[in-house]
ROKOL-881431 format. One line per 5 residues: number of its first residue (from 1); for each residue x, y, z of C-alpha. Coordinates in Angstrom, 2 decimals, m for minus. Example, Ala and Ser with C-alpha at 12.3 -4.5 7.8 and 13.67 -1.06 7.14 Angstrom:
<rs>
1> 12.30,m4.50,7.80  13.67,m1.06,7.14
</rs>
This chain:
<rs>
1> m59.45,m32.79,m26.88  m58.17,m29.46,m25.03  m56.46,m30.07,m21.39  m58.35,m28.16,m18.48  m56.26,m26.61,m16.14
6> m56.95,m26.48,m12.52  m56.12,m23.78,m10.04  m53.16,m25.27,m8.60  m52.05,m26.40,m11.77  m51.81,m22.73,m12.55
11> m49.87,m22.14,m8.88  m47.49,m24.92,m9.61  m46.73,m23.37,m13.11  m46.34,m20.29,m11.97  m44.16,m21.02,m9.26
16> m42.09,m23.39,m11.70  m41.92,m20.61,m13.89  m40.85,m17.76,m11.57  m38.17,m20.44,m9.19  m36.50,m20.30,m13.23
21> m36.45,m16.72,m13.70  m34.94,m15.82,m10.28  m32.33,m18.83,m10.54  m30.15,m15.77,m12.13  m31.61,m13.30,m10.10
26> m29.21,m12.46,m6.88  m30.96,m12.12,m3.65  m30.18,m8.33,m2.58  m32.80,m8.38,0.11  m29.84,m8.51,3.03
31> m27.63,m6.37,1.00  m28.90,m2.92,2.36  m28.56,m4.07,5.53  m24.74,m4.70,5.19  m24.50,m1.36,3.10
36> m26.12,0.49,5.94  m24.98,m0.94,8.61  m20.95,m0.06,7.02  m22.04,3.20,6.33  m23.32,3.98,9.75
41> m19.85,2.32,11.23  m18.24,4.64,8.94  m19.61,7.94,9.68  m19.91,6.39,13.55  m15.98,6.53,13.82
46> m15.66,10.18,13.10  m19.06,11.15,15.82  m18.85,11.05,19.02  m20.78,8.37,21.47  m23.41,10.55,21.85
51> m23.86,11.65,18.05  m24.16,7.86,16.92  m26.41,6.77,19.80  m28.79,9.68,18.38  m28.38,8.30,15.30
56> m29.32,5.18,16.08  m32.13,6.32,17.73  m33.64,7.98,15.32  m33.22,5.35,12.96  m35.05,2.86,15.46
61> m37.58,4.87,15.50  m38.04,5.42,11.59  m38.04,1.85,11.22  m40.59,0.67,13.85  m43.16,3.16,12.54
66> m42.30,1.97,9.05  m42.90,m1.61,10.34  m45.98,m1.20,12.25  m47.24,0.54,8.57  m46.33,m2.48,6.79
71> m47.75,m4.95,9.11  m51.15,m3.18,8.40  m52.03,m2.08,11.86  m52.34,2.12,10.90  m54.06,0.77,7.26
76> m53.35,m1.47,4.58  m50.25,0.04,2.74  m49.87,0.52,m0.96  m48.72,m2.81,m2.96  m45.66,0.12,m3.90
81> m44.78,0.51,m0.16  m44.95,m3.15,0.70  m42.47,m3.81,m2.13  m39.96,m1.68,m0.86  m40.85,m0.83,2.59
86> m39.08,m3.54,4.40  m35.92,m3.27,2.33  m36.04,0.44,3.79  m36.86,m1.16,7.09  m34.15,m3.22,6.30
91> m31.88,m0.58,5.61  m32.86,1.57,8.78  m31.89,m1.59,10.80  m28.63,m1.73,9.58  m28.23,2.06,10.48
96> m29.10,0.77,14.33  m26.54,m1.95,14.38  m24.08,m0.11,12.82  m24.53,3.34,14.39  m25.28,1.07,17.82
101> m21.86,m0.70,17.53  m19.74,1.98,16.55  m20.90,4.02,19.71  m20.05,1.58,21.98  m16.63,1.23,20.84
106> m15.95,5.29,20.31  m17.35,5.12,24.10  m14.76,2.97,25.67  m11.53,4.97,22.98  m12.83,8.24,24.24
111> m13.24,7.47,28.01  m12.11,10.61,29.77  m9.13,9.10,32.27  m7.40,8.00,28.75  m7.87,11.30,26.82
116> m6.18,12.85,30.29  m3.63,10.52,29.92  m2.82,11.39,26.48  m3.81,14.98,26.45  m0.80,14.67,29.32
121> 1.76,12.92,27.37  2.29,11.15,30.27  4.90,8.69,30.71  3.12,5.46,31.57  3.74,1.56,32.21
126> 1.45,m0.29,29.92  m0.08,m4.39,30.19  m1.10,m4.75,26.64  m2.07,m7.79,24.82  m0.38,m7.97,21.39
131> m3.57,m7.62,18.43  m1.48,m8.25,15.37  2.04,m9.27,13.71  4.54,m6.30,14.37  5.30,m4.69,11.34
136> 8.32,m1.97,10.58  7.69,1.20,9.19  10.06,3.17,7.01  11.50,5.97,9.11  13.72,8.51,8.41
141> 17.47,7.98,6.84  20.02,6.94,9.43  17.65,6.47,12.20  16.90,2.76,14.01  13.83,1.64,11.88
146> 10.37,1.72,13.46  8.13,m1.33,14.37  4.26,m0.64,14.26  2.16,m2.98,16.37  m1.67,m2.72,17.42
151> m2.38,m3.91,21.05  m4.85,m3.68,23.39  m3.58,m1.68,26.61  m5.40,m3.45,29.56  m4.00,m0.94,31.76
156> m2.13,2.35,32.38  0.08,3.43,35.12  1.30,6.97,35.00  4.90,6.69,35.51  5.13,10.05,38.14
161> 0.99,8.70,39.67  2.65,8.73,43.03  4.60,12.09,42.74  1.45,13.89,41.72  m0.93,12.60,44.49
166> 1.32,14.16,46.91  2.11,17.61,45.16  m1.39,17.59,44.09  m0.54,17.93,40.68  m0.40,16.15,37.00
171> m3.59,14.68,35.63  m5.20,13.04,38.73  m5.30,9.43,37.27  m3.26,6.97,39.64  m4.16,3.79,36.48
176> m6.42,3.86,34.13  m7.72,m0.49,33.81  m9.88,m1.84,31.16  m9.03,m2.59,27.18  m8.91,0.23,24.87
181> m6.63,0.22,21.25  m3.44,1.52,21.38  m0.68,2.00,18.85  2.62,1.00,20.03  5.84,2.51,18.27
186> 8.85,1.22,19.50  12.56,0.89,18.14  14.18,m2.11,20.31  14.58,m5.27,18.07  12.83,m7.50,21.28
191> 9.64,m6.27,19.63  10.08,m8.34,16.32  9.37,m11.65,18.00  5.72,m10.76,19.70  3.22,m12.71,18.22
196> m0.24,m12.25,18.27  m2.01,m12.67,21.90  0.70,m11.74,23.70  0.87,m9.94,26.91  3.36,m7.89,28.15
201> 4.69,m4.76,29.86  5.86,m1.64,28.53  6.93,1.38,29.12  6.60,5.02,27.07  4.62,8.36,26.33
206> 1.22,8.63,25.56  0.32,10.87,22.44  m2.87,11.40,20.79  m3.64,9.33,17.80  m4.58,10.98,14.27
211> m8.43,9.57,14.65  m10.79,8.03,12.42  m10.27,5.10,14.11  m10.69,3.13,17.33  m7.65,3.66,18.70
216> m7.37,5.28,21.31  m4.29,6.46,22.22  m0.27,6.20,21.23  2.55,4.61,23.32  6.12,5.51,21.87
221> 7.79,2.73,23.95  10.85,2.67,25.17  13.49,m0.06,25.15  12.45,m4.22,25.27  9.01,m5.15,26.60
226> 9.17,m7.50,29.55  7.06,m10.48,28.47  4.16,m12.58,30.43  3.68,m16.20,29.75  4.04,m17.53,26.49
231> 1.11,m16.38,22.96  m1.63,m19.03,22.61  m1.12,m22.16,20.98  m2.88,m21.35,17.91  m0.24,m17.82,17.93
236> 2.96,m20.77,18.23  2.01,m23.17,15.89  1.61,m20.28,13.25  5.08,m18.44,14.62  6.88,m22.30,14.11
241> 5.33,m22.90,10.69  5.84,m19.33,9.03  9.77,m19.96,10.45  9.92,m23.12,8.53  8.09,m21.61,5.46
246> 11.23,m19.10,5.87  13.90,m21.44,6.41  12.70,m23.51,3.35  12.72,m20.38,1.24  16.17,m19.57,2.01
251> 17.85,m21.20,m0.54  15.79,m19.64,m3.11  16.88,m16.18,m5.24  15.92,m13.24,m3.58  12.84,m11.82,m5.47
256> 11.26,m15.00,m5.75  12.32,m16.28,m1.97  10.72,m13.02,m0.82  7.37,m13.25,m2.98  6.52,m16.96,m1.83
261> 6.05,m16.20,2.00  3.68,m13.16,0.60  1.48,m15.42,m1.29  1.73,m17.79,0.96  0.97,m15.99,4.15
266> 1.06,m12.44,3.62  4.50,m12.12,5.06  6.41,m9.35,3.05  9.21,m8.44,4.97  12.07,m10.18,2.50
271> 9.79,m8.83,m0.54  12.36,m6.10,m2.25  11.14,m2.78,m2.06  11.05,m2.64,m6.21  9.04,m5.78,m6.57
276> 6.71,m4.73,m3.95  6.28,m1.44,m6.25  5.93,m3.33,m9.76  3.49,m5.27,m7.96  1.59,m2.44,m7.02
281> 1.75,m0.69,m10.45  0.45,m3.65,m12.16  m3.18,m3.85,m9.70  m1.08,m7.16,m8.10  m0.62,m6.05,m5.03
286> m3.32,m8.03,m3.65  m1.15,m11.65,m4.07  0.74,m10.28,m1.01  m1.72,m10.14,1.41  m3.59,m12.74,2.80
291> m7.35,m12.11,1.53  m10.63,m14.53,0.51  m9.04,m15.57,m2.54  m6.02,m17.31,m0.56  m8.95,m18.62,1.43
296> m10.63,m20.06,m1.67  m7.54,m21.81,m3.27  m6.49,m23.89,m0.44  m10.17,m24.74,0.03  m10.81,m25.22,m3.24
301> m7.70,m27.49,m3.49  m8.98,m29.87,m0.45  m12.22,m30.13,m2.33  m11.13,m31.13,m5.50  m9.13,m33.84,m3.67
306> m12.34,m34.39,m2.09  m14.08,m35.02,m5.01  m11.56,m36.91,m6.68  m11.71,m39.63,m3.65  m15.50,m39.75,m3.97
311> m16.37,m37.81,m0.75  m20.13,m37.06,m0.19  m21.05,m33.65,0.21  m21.01,m33.51,3.62  m17.95,m34.59,4.48
316> m15.93,m32.40,1.53  m17.62,m29.65,3.88  m16.03,m30.87,6.62  m12.79,m31.63,5.21  m12.60,m27.92,3.80
321> m13.92,m26.53,7.66  m10.43,m28.27,8.64  m8.46,m26.88,6.00  m9.95,m23.59,6.56  m8.99,m23.47,10.40
326> m5.69,m24.90,9.57  m4.84,m22.12,7.32  m6.32,m19.66,9.59  m3.85,m21.09,12.21  m0.66,m20.96,9.83
331> m1.30,m17.28,8.86  m1.99,m16.09,12.30  m5.30,m15.40,13.59  m5.24,m11.80,13.27  m7.96,m10.05,12.36
336> m7.06,m9.42,8.47  m7.18,m12.98,8.26  m10.21,m13.82,10.74  m11.93,m11.47,7.78  m9.80,m12.98,5.27
341> m11.28,m16.23,6.37  m14.86,m15.27,6.65  m14.80,m14.04,2.83  m13.49,m17.45,2.10  m16.26,m19.45,4.13
346> m19.20,m17.66,1.83  m18.37,m20.42,m0.82  m18.61,m23.25,1.97  m22.23,m22.04,3.37  m23.40,m22.30,m0.29
351> m21.95,m25.27,m0.65  m23.60,m26.78,2.27  m26.95,m25.54,1.45  m26.65,m26.44,m1.77  m27.38,m22.77,m3.04
356> m25.14,m20.78,m5.00  m27.65,m17.79,m4.69  m27.04,m18.40,m1.19  m23.66,m16.76,m0.97  m24.49,m13.01,m1.57
361> m26.85,m13.07,0.99  m24.39,m14.68,3.38  m21.65,m12.26,2.12  m24.18,m9.82,3.23  m24.44,m11.80,6.82
366> m20.73,m11.71,7.13  m20.18,m7.89,6.32  m22.88,m6.93,9.11  m21.13,m9.86,11.62  m17.97,m8.74,11.09
371> m18.65,m4.76,11.44  m20.62,m5.65,14.73  m17.62,m7.27,16.05  m15.13,m4.67,14.64  m16.62,m1.39,13.81
376> m13.05,m0.28,12.88  m13.33,m2.44,9.83  m15.38,0.32,8.18  m12.72,2.54,7.37  m10.23,m0.69,6.41
381> m9.11,m0.44,2.59  m8.03,m3.97,2.95  m12.04,m4.70,4.19  m13.36,m3.34,1.44  m11.38,m4.31,m1.65
386> m11.85,m8.13,m0.05  m16.07,m7.84,0.14  m15.81,m5.78,m3.34  m13.56,m8.25,m4.85  m16.00,m11.43,m3.48
391> m19.08,m9.42,m4.42  m17.67,m9.36,m8.19  m16.84,m12.63,m8.20  m20.33,m13.69,m7.32  m22.12,m11.10,m9.14
396> m20.57,m10.64,m12.29  m18.21,m13.75,m12.36  m20.71,m16.49,m13.51  m23.13,m13.97,m15.69  m19.68,m13.39,m17.80
401> m18.87,m16.71,m17.85  m21.87,m18.13,m19.17  m22.13,m15.31,m21.87  m18.48,m16.15,m23.00  m19.40,m20.30,m23.25
406> m22.20,m19.28,m24.97  m19.81,m17.42,m27.41  m18.23,m20.36,m28.00  m15.65,m19.82,m25.31  m14.12,m23.08,m23.75
411> m15.47,m23.20,m20.12  m11.70,m23.03,m18.20  m11.13,m20.07,m20.44  m13.96,m18.23,m19.93  m13.88,m19.00,m16.22
416> m10.14,m17.44,m16.22  m11.59,m14.30,m18.40  m14.66,m13.78,m16.02  m13.10,m14.02,m12.89  m10.13,m11.58,m12.76
421> m12.31,m8.94,m14.86  m15.12,m9.51,m12.27  m12.72,m8.79,m9.39  m10.99,m5.83,m10.84  m14.15,m3.88,m12.26
426> m15.69,m4.35,m8.50  m12.38,m3.13,m6.73  m11.66,m0.91,m9.52  m13.40,2.14,m7.40  m11.47,1.28,m4.50
431> m8.06,1.29,m5.84  m8.76,4.65,m7.95  m10.11,6.26,m4.93  m7.12,5.06,m2.66  m4.12,5.68,m5.95
436> m5.60,8.27,m7.60  m4.86,6.00,m11.11  m6.65,3.80,m13.17  m4.78,1.24,m14.13  m4.59,m0.41,m17.95
441> m2.90,m3.10,m17.12  m4.16,m4.58,m14.14  m6.69,m6.91,m15.91  m4.43,m8.71,m18.30  m1.65,m8.76,m15.64
446> m4.06,m10.58,m13.36  m5.69,m12.55,m16.10  m2.20,m13.92,m16.93  m1.28,m14.35,m13.25  m4.42,m17.07,m13.02
451> m2.86,m19.77,m13.66  0.64,m19.44,m11.55  m1.26,m18.07,m8.26  m2.90,m21.66,m7.18  0.14,m23.56,m7.79
456> 2.17,m21.30,m6.15  m0.36,m21.04,m3.11  m0.70,m24.77,m2.79  2.66,m25.72,m3.10  3.61,m22.72,m0.78
461> 1.03,m24.36,2.14  2.73,m27.38,1.63  6.04,m25.93,2.14  4.89,m24.54,5.70  3.26,m27.40,6.89
466> 6.03,m30.34,6.46  8.68,m27.48,7.54  8.75,m29.31,10.80  8.78,m32.88,9.93  10.52,m32.85,7.09
471> 12.87,m29.86,6.03  14.27,m31.46,2.95  11.37,m31.89,1.52  9.84,m28.37,2.70  12.92,m27.13,0.42
476> 12.05,m28.98,m2.54  8.19,m27.95,m1.93  9.48,m24.34,m1.76  11.65,m24.58,m5.09  8.92,m26.18,m7.48
481> 6.87,m23.36,m5.70  9.31,m20.44,m6.60  8.61,m21.19,m10.92  5.51,m20.35,m10.97  6.43,m17.63,m8.64
486> 8.95,m16.14,m11.15  6.24,m16.05,m13.71  4.22,m13.63,m11.59  7.63,m11.89,m10.66  8.32,m11.83,m14.84
491> 4.57,m10.56,m15.63  4.51,m7.63,m12.95  7.76,m6.52,m14.11  7.36,m6.53,m17.24  3.82,m4.49,m16.91
496> 5.50,m2.40,m14.56  7.57,m1.03,m17.55  4.44,m0.74,m19.87  3.94,2.86,m20.84  0.90,4.54,m20.52
501> 0.03,1.50,m18.27  m1.76,3.72,m15.55  m3.89,6.68,m16.03  m4.51,9.96,m13.62  m7.68,9.53,m12.11
506> m8.92,12.42,m9.39  m8.51,10.48,m5.67  m10.36,10.40,m2.78  m13.65,9.98,m2.29  m14.64,12.17,m5.29
511> m12.37,9.28,m7.61  m14.59,6.05,m5.83  m17.59,7.53,m6.19  m16.67,9.03,m9.83  m15.68,5.66,m11.01
516> m18.74,3.91,m9.43  m20.90,6.07,m11.12  m19.35,5.06,m14.47  m19.26,1.35,m14.18  m22.89,1.05,m12.99
521> m23.88,3.22,m15.68  m21.69,1.13,m18.15  m22.96,m2.29,m16.72  m26.37,m1.12,m17.44  m26.08,0.17,m20.59
526> m24.36,m2.92,m21.64  m27.14,m5.37,m21.37  m28.59,m3.87,m24.80  m27.10,m5.34,m27.86  m26.48,m2.16,m29.25
531> m25.30,m0.20,m27.29  m22.96,m2.92,m25.52  m21.87,m2.89,m29.35  m21.30,1.05,m29.26  m19.52,0.96,m25.94
536> m16.65,m2.03,m27.59  m16.61,0.53,m30.68  m15.64,3.60,m28.67  m13.53,1.50,m26.40  m11.46,0.48,m28.59
541> m11.85,4.21,m30.73  m10.33,5.95,m27.41  m7.76,3.48,m27.16  m6.41,3.42,m30.33  m6.83,7.31,m30.72
546> m5.19,8.44,m27.34  m2.22,5.62,m26.83  0.01,6.81,m29.53  m0.75,10.30,m28.44  0.37,8.73,m24.62
551> 3.03,6.89,m25.79  4.97,9.36,m28.49  3.93,12.64,m26.57  3.22,12.03,m22.43  4.86,14.98,m21.96
556> 7.47,13.59,m19.32  10.03,14.04,m19.76  10.02,17.45,m21.21  11.93,18.43,m24.64  14.72,19.96,m23.95
561> 15.65,18.91,m20.43  18.68,19.02,m18.63  18.61,17.59,m15.27  15.93,16.57,m13.01  15.48,16.16,m9.59
566> 13.76,12.95,m8.63  10.89,12.90,m6.26  12.15,9.72,m4.03  10.94,11.26,m0.14  13.52,12.41,1.93
571> 16.67,12.47,m0.18  18.60,12.99,m3.09  18.73,11.29,m6.78  20.19,13.68,m9.61  19.79,12.17,m13.34
576> 21.66,13.99,m16.64  21.31,13.38,m19.54  23.66,12.12,m22.01  21.79,10.48,m25.13  18.53,8.98,m25.68
581> 18.52,5.78,m22.90  21.50,7.14,m21.53  22.11,9.44,m18.28  24.23,10.07,m15.57  23.02,9.67,m11.74
586> 24.12,11.13,m8.84  23.24,9.58,m5.91  19.95,6.88,m5.36  17.40,8.21,m2.55  16.86,6.41,0.15
591> 15.12,3.06,m0.94  15.37,1.44,m4.43  11.80,1.59,m6.14  12.00,6.00,m5.98  14.76,6.00,m7.90
596> 13.93,3.12,m10.34  10.39,4.55,m11.24  12.13,7.84,m11.65  14.29,6.23,m14.29  11.71,4.19,m15.72
601> 9.89,7.25,m16.51  12.88,9.37,m17.74  13.46,6.37,m20.15  17.03,5.33,m19.22  18.17,2.12,m19.82
606> 21.89,2.80,m19.13  23.81,4.24,m16.84  27.46,5.53,m17.80  28.53,6.56,m14.43  26.83,6.82,m11.11
611> 28.01,9.35,m8.74  27.84,9.21,m4.59  27.98,12.38,m3.35  28.49,10.94,0.23  27.31,7.13,1.70
616> 24.06,8.44,4.11  21.00,6.09,3.76  19.12,8.82,2.08  21.98,8.99,m0.54  22.33,5.29,m0.90
621> 20.06,3.31,0.32  18.24,3.17,m3.22  21.41,2.16,m5.02  19.81,m1.23,m6.18  17.25,0.27,m8.05
626> 19.61,2.47,m10.33  21.53,m1.30,m11.10  17.54,m2.67,m11.74  17.75,m3.71,m15.36  20.05,m1.23,m16.50
631> 24.06,m1.55,m17.38  25.94,0.54,m14.82  29.55,1.32,m16.30  31.68,3.24,m13.27  30.62,4.03,m10.15
636> 32.35,7.15,m7.79  32.60,7.94,m4.92  34.12,10.58,m2.30  37.45,9.47,m0.06  35.59,9.84,3.00
641> 34.06,6.07,3.61  31.45,6.35,6.30  29.13,5.47,7.53  30.58,2.35,6.99  27.00,0.45,5.94
646> 25.98,2.68,3.25  29.54,2.02,1.75  29.44,m1.41,2.21  25.39,m1.14,0.25  27.51,0.66,m2.59
651> 30.51,m1.66,m2.94  28.01,m4.81,m2.92  25.73,m2.87,m5.68  28.68,m2.60,m7.68  30.19,m5.99,m7.69
656> 26.49,m7.37,m8.28  26.21,m5.33,m11.24  30.28,m5.56,m12.51  30.73,m1.61,m12.36  33.46,m0.06,m12.00
661> 34.41,1.39,m8.23  36.60,3.73,m7.43  36.61,7.08,m5.33  37.86,10.23,m6.87  39.18,13.75,m5.70
666> 38.92,17.29,m6.56  39.59,18.28,m10.05  38.16,15.04,m11.44  36.47,15.06,m14.89  34.26,12.83,m16.88
671> 32.87,13.32,m20.05  30.25,11.97,m22.44  28.78,13.69,m25.72  27.59,16.80,m24.41  27.71,16.35,m20.43
676> 30.91,17.20,m18.64  31.68,16.42,m15.10  34.52,17.77,m12.92  34.09,17.49,m8.82  35.32,20.43,m6.65
681> 34.85,19.40,m3.17  35.74,18.63,m0.35  38.88,21.01,m1.15  40.36,19.14,2.00  38.93,16.71,4.38
686> 37.17,18.37,7.44  37.08,16.85,10.61  35.02,17.96,13.45  32.35,19.61,11.73  28.34,18.98,12.85
691> 28.53,16.34,10.47  31.56,15.12,8.48  30.02,12.79,5.98  28.21,15.64,4.57  30.88,17.87,5.29
696> 32.77,15.78,2.90  30.32,15.56,0.01  31.22,15.39,m3.62  30.62,18.62,m4.51  30.29,18.39,m8.79
701> 29.78,21.24,m11.56  28.36,19.50,m14.67  27.78,21.35,m17.81  24.56,19.98,m20.15  24.42,20.90,m23.42
706> 25.97,24.24,m22.09  24.47,24.53,m18.96  26.11,24.72,m15.78  24.53,22.78,m12.73  25.93,22.64,m9.41
711> 25.17,19.52,m7.91  26.50,20.02,m3.92  25.64,17.13,m2.37  24.54,17.56,1.57  27.71,19.95,2.14
716> 26.54,22.33,4.99  28.35,25.55,6.30  31.54,24.51,7.12  32.67,22.68,3.61  30.84,25.72,1.52
721> 32.96,28.23,2.88  35.81,25.84,2.43  35.32,25.96,m0.83  34.59,29.91,m0.96  38.25,30.36,0.60
726> 39.88,27.75,m1.47  38.36,28.00,m4.93  38.80,31.35,m7.64  36.41,33.56,m7.80  33.25,32.49,m10.31
731> 34.10,29.07,m9.85  30.81,28.33,m8.30  28.33,30.15,m10.56  25.90,27.95,m11.70  22.54,28.23,m14.08
736> 21.13,25.56,m12.26  21.53,24.53,m7.85  20.98,21.36,m6.95  20.38,22.93,m3.35  23.07,21.36,m0.70
741> 21.02,19.26,2.06  17.57,19.12,0.99  17.42,22.90,1.44  18.12,23.28,5.40  19.15,25.85,7.33
746> 22.86,24.98,7.56  24.08,27.03,4.23  26.04,29.24,3.95  24.75,32.91,2.38  27.54,33.94,0.58
751> 27.73,30.74,m0.88  24.15,30.78,m1.93  25.27,34.66,m3.77  28.42,33.32,m5.63  25.81,30.72,m7.21
756> 23.23,32.88,m8.24  20.98,29.90,m10.02  17.98,30.83,m12.17  17.06,27.03,m11.09  16.84,26.04,m7.35
761> 15.84,22.31,m7.15  15.32,21.12,m3.94  14.98,17.28,m3.49  13.34,16.69,0.28  10.32,14.56,1.32
766> 7.03,15.12,2.32  6.34,15.89,5.80  9.44,15.61,7.23  10.51,16.20,10.62  13.70,17.87,10.36
771> 12.39,21.38,8.92  13.70,20.84,5.33  13.10,22.86,3.51  14.11,26.61,5.65  11.95,28.64,4.29
776> 14.53,31.60,4.95  16.63,29.61,2.11  14.13,29.58,m0.12  12.74,33.31,m0.02  16.75,34.33,m0.28
781> 16.77,31.79,m3.55  13.64,33.50,m4.93  15.00,37.30,m3.82  17.87,36.55,m6.01  15.81,35.42,m8.99
786> 15.74,31.87,m8.61  12.81,29.93,m9.75  12.54,27.28,m6.78  11.19,23.88,m7.35  10.80,20.71,m4.24
791> 10.10,17.29,m4.97  8.06,17.07,m2.04  4.87,19.19,m3.24  5.80,19.34,m7.23  7.52,15.91,m7.71
796> 9.92,15.12,m10.24  11.14,18.09,m11.09  13.56,19.66,m14.27  14.78,22.88,m15.74  14.88,22.94,m19.38
801> 17.20,24.78,m21.91  15.83,25.42,m25.49  18.70,27.04,m26.66  17.38,30.80,m25.46  15.99,30.79,m21.83
806> 15.44,28.31,m18.81  12.04,26.63,m18.22  11.04,24.64,m15.33  8.44,21.59,m15.86  7.25,19.43,m12.85
811> 5.80,15.75,m13.14  3.74,16.66,m9.91  2.49,14.26,m7.22  m0.76,12.47,m7.25  m3.03,11.48,m4.02
816> m1.52,8.39,m4.21  2.40,8.46,m4.76  3.38,10.70,m1.84  6.90,10.39,m1.57
</rs>
């Protein structure tokens, strides 16, 4: 007997079937609103307030008209229109929200009195509130370190307001009150101690910002700030806990001791530059910034404890909220930390609702709210990476995990494989656009890092939490955390050394959109089993076909190279090949990562001789990078031992590397294989010159495979004239000239004429404020028949000799690798 179905039964069955089918479908209804608000805010940062308001008005009118039509007031719309119409309304409302919020902030940024003061480069007394931690920025070698602070400028009072008013001149602005965003540049060490929320007064000169954000003015501060009161108590508590974490890490070696605060609170002030470069190369740099993953790890640990204690869902959520608040206080509630907390809180919202599918709408809602509160986040790469990573984990990771489990992969391993792969796929386009490269080692490196990140983070948080009351316990927790941190260091170091670990890719928006298109196309295509197998076969074939070619014929270094000028920024680092894997290095540039990366690219594993031309920071600041992972046998320096800080850097590096250190006079010679060096200058000590350290640089003549190379250090006019006066005719003739002092104007024309090089290499940093290289000097070299290569535009630059004629080769500068 057949069973009759009632309409109610049909409705229930259909509803259940629909619910079951929709269980794995992500809810994207709020995604259009969030993306539209994001794009509108991003556009608004580059528009005027009026233009953004006009955009918002047009979008509001379209949204209203479409909403009226969808409600049936103008006739019943067709089914497809109803289906997609409300999505279009949400998109238009997102434009309204993003454009309106940005227009309001841009109107404050572009207020006429503030713009007038900035245009006049007025000297002002500014009352400000610090918004974020002061952070050092790399400055010019030999100059005091510059600190950069984001602050809200509450009032600006021109220093000469009264005088201008009396004379009827100046900007006419007596005092500007309100709150505008400013960027403070300071060199006084007293600024380092300021915490977010601290109120202070500072004097300095205003300048226009670069644009593209909500910064209204740049204030170059003179001297120390005058503090008013204390920072808010959460910031004071955070400062005490962070200081305790630093004390707990002091007994550790430099690398794990510098990495641990980065893992826990995003503080990389003690992280060696070479380690930072390794993490960047292997796609692990996100571990050194506070992100949603940090929040997830800490909250996840608390959730596991709550489940172990058999706490109910609501109690677990309350404990997780308390842990989230405590973590925000620990790492300081700055804008980036609040952003990360919002991303991490999405999981809590889904947990509290008991609906995992609610996580994606919660992400869209969080993105929208954050953009409305701070439209400047629309142009923040960290915000984009955080949102993309969270979205990847919500969209891709569950399906990939389940697919792996269906194929017999254990649950834990499936989770470990799916999570980093999903995060990397989602973040890949943003990283490619920022760096101009696509990393081939990022996914395996992050996969190997997964087991170590959580223990290091949790133990580091524990060390910080107990440091005020139990310093010994904090040191023990930090010591335990250092072991998973060492594993991360090993992964980053080995991954950065892998050949062909990164591939060049178009940078900027073009590269990001290109990789996004390819990623989406592949994700859609691989839903079909046949296409999935075809893609897998093609990927394996491409790797097997291109990787050996890239390893064996990567194009760098070029065959027959006799000298390479490394692109290390505003500084010198010259490499002369002795044998496979062995080379002489002359100077080390301003930081370790630059020269270390250049030596890696050249395959240099041993340095039989390291020559220091003089002790300025742009020549010895990177000395640790020469020793990193290499045996250095001998170090030779000039007799002029100034400045003292550079001398101590070289001595410490030689002592740590067990290298012999000695000063060498004029006439000193060295030979190994087909390389011979002889010191030509300085002929005598020069005192009272424009720069005595520069004019007492070692000037070295090198012969490599029969090619004569003159390395002029930073010798300026005085030393060059002394060389010509004391040296025999023809002593300075060379095929290749390493141009002295980054191509400065302080060159003796007769010295240049005496060298008459076929190739001239200029080691110089991009956008330096010294005016290097001098265009007149470059013109003189070119007119003399020299082929000129510059490291600021050409990257690593090589002179090549094939036994009959000279050639030049340059590795090039990618958009994300500007020195």
